N, C-alpha and C positions, 0 to 999 in steps of 0.2 A: 504494500500500500504506500504509494508515494504522495507527498503533499501536493506536488504539481498536478498529478492526476485528479486529486480531490478538487483542486481549484478549477481544473478544466471541466469536470462534471458539474460543478456548481455554476460555472459560467454558461454552459449549455442549457441548463435548466432555467437560468435567469433569462436567456434569450428566447427560448422556445416553449417552455412549459407554462401553460396558463395558470394564473393565480399562484405563481411561484412562492411569493412571500407569505401566503396564507396557508400553505401546505403544512399539515400537522407533523409530517415527517421532518421537515426542515426546522420547525419550532422545537421538536424533540432534539434535533442535532444541536441547536443552539443551547439548550439546557445541558446536554451532555458536555459540550465545550466548556460551559461554566463549571460543571462538576469537575472536569479535568483540571481546570485552573483554580479550583477551590474558591470560586466566587459565589457559591450558594451557601446561605446560612444553614446551620445544622437543623433548624426547625422549619425549613422551607418545604412546602408540599411537593415541589418539583424534585427535590433531593430524596424525599421519602419515597416518592413514586419510582424514581430511577433505581434506588436501592432495592425496592421490592421486585423489580423486573430483571435487573442485571446484577451479577456478582461483582463486577468491577467497571470502572470507566472505560477500560480497554475493550471489554466485551460489548458494552453498549455502543461504543464508537464503531467497532467492527460490524455489528448488526446494522446500524444505520448506514454505514458506508456501503454495504452490499445493496441495500435498498436504493440508495441514491444512484449507484451505478446501473441498477436495473431501470430506473426512471430515465437516466440520461442516455442509455444505450441506443434507443431508436433515433434519437436526434443526432447521434454522432456519425451516422452513415447516410450519405446522400445517395439515393438510388437514381 
């Protein structure tokens, strides 16, 4: 998983995916990013939810990364 690939996928979604900014998956990715950077308070409902679904920030990031790649895949190939 490369950071540039991640940025590329997000850029594709930004350009071609309708309602990119309101997608629940990307909002979840934002919360995971805050979890990785320790920006969520311990009593945050987002943090409690993330910990109930995932064992670690890495596991959460990997799961969301795979979903983002699935969404960006069709937009990456021009037929």
